C-alpha positions in Angstrom: -2.5 -20.9 14.1 -1.6 -24.4 14.1 1.7 -26.1 14.9 2.9 -28.7 12.3 3.3 -31.8 14.1 6.7 -33.8 13.3 8.3 -31.2 10.8 11.9 -30.4 11.5 12.6 -26.7 11.9 16.3 -25.0 11.1 17.5 -22.9 14.1 20.2 -21.9 11.8 24.3 -22.8 13.2 23.4 -26.7 12.3 20.4 -27.1 15.1 17.1 -28.4 13.9 14.1 -29.6 16.2 10.8 -30.5 15.8 8.1 -28.1 15.5 5.8 -29.8 17.9 8.6 -29.9 20.6 9.1 -26.0 20.6 7.4 -24.9 23.6 8.2 -21.0 23.4 10.1 -18.6 21.3 11.6 -15.1 22.0 13.6 -12.5 20.2 17.0 -12.0 22.1 17.0 -8.0 22.8 20.7 -7.6 24.1 23.7 -7.6 22.4 21.9 -8.7 19.2 23.8 -7.2 16.4 22.8 -7.0 12.8 21.6 -10.6 12.7 18.3 -11.3 14.6 18.9 -14.0 17.3 16.0 -16.1 19.0 15.9 -18.3 22.4 13.9 -21.0 21.6 12.5 -23.4 24.4 12.3 -27.3 23.5 10.6 -29.9 25.7 12.7 -32.0 27.4 15.8 -29.7 27.1 16.4 -27.6 30.5 18.0 -24.2 28.5 16.7 -22.1 26.0 18.5 -23.1 22.5 19.7 -20.0 20.8 18.7 -19.8 17.0 20.2 -17.9 14.4 17.4 -16.9 12.8 14.4 -14.4 13.8 11.5 -15.3 16.0 9.0 -14.3 13.0 10.6 -16.4 10.7 10.8 -19.3 13.4 6.9 -18.9 13.8 6.5 -19.0 10.3 8.3 -22.1 10.0 6.2 -23.8 13.1 2.9 -23.1 11.7 3.4 -23.3 8.0 3.2 -27.1 6.2 6.4 -28.4 4.7 5.6 -28.2 1.0 4.4 -24.5 1.3 7.2 -23.4 3.1 9.4 -24.8 0.5 7.2 -23.2 -2.0 7.5 -19.7 -0.3 11.5 -20.3 -0.4 11.3 -20.6 -4.1 9.5 -17.8 -4.6 11.6 -15.3 -2.4 14.5 -17.0 -4.4 13.1 -15.7 -7.8 11.7 -12.6 -6.4 15.5 -11.8 -5.5 16.8 -12.9 -8.8 14.1 -10.4 -10.4 15.0 -7.6 -8.2 18.6 -8.3 -9.5 17.6 -8.0 -12.6 15.6 -4.8 -12.4 18.1 -3.1 -10.5 20.4 -3.6 -13.5 18.0 -2.5 -16.5 19.7 0.9 -17.4 18.1 4.3 -17.1 17.5 4.9 -20.8 15.9 1.3 -21.1 13.5 2.0 -18.1 12.4 5.2 -20.0 12.0 3.1 -23.3 10.1 0.6 -21.2 7.8 3.3 -19.6 7.2 5.1 -22.5 6.4 2.0 -25.1 4.5 -0.4 -23.0 3.6 1.4 -19.4 5.9 -1.1 -17.7 7.6 0.9 -14.5 10.5 -0.6 -13.5 11.0 1.5 -10.8 7.8 0.7 -9.4 8.1 -3.0 -9.8 11.4 -3.1 -8.4 9.8 -0.8 -5.5 7.0 -3.6 -5.0 9.7 -6.5 -5.3 11.8 -4.9 -2.5 8.8 -4.2 0.1 7.4 -7.7 -0.6 10.8 -9.3 0.2 11.1 -7.2 3.4 
């Protein structure tokens, strides 16, 4: 893994830091609640900042080039829209698609949800 230099990453809560200034990240384990929060240590800042994003999401942003990260966000958004559309396909149409064209809507929906995590 290589940290991308000079790239701003979002910590959430309207906070951004330069990727090459992040020294360490660690998930907040206690009182985490339904959201995933992370401690982020930044060079030159005495105390850790609290990010409203998971440690995995932050690590991805630290090492992913900005163009690739933007493309990944677009793909995730498209997959989310696809999952919502597939979810709305009525059972009778799912059966017709399976019988007439071998398209398994349920399998596609399951795979889309798996990829989205």
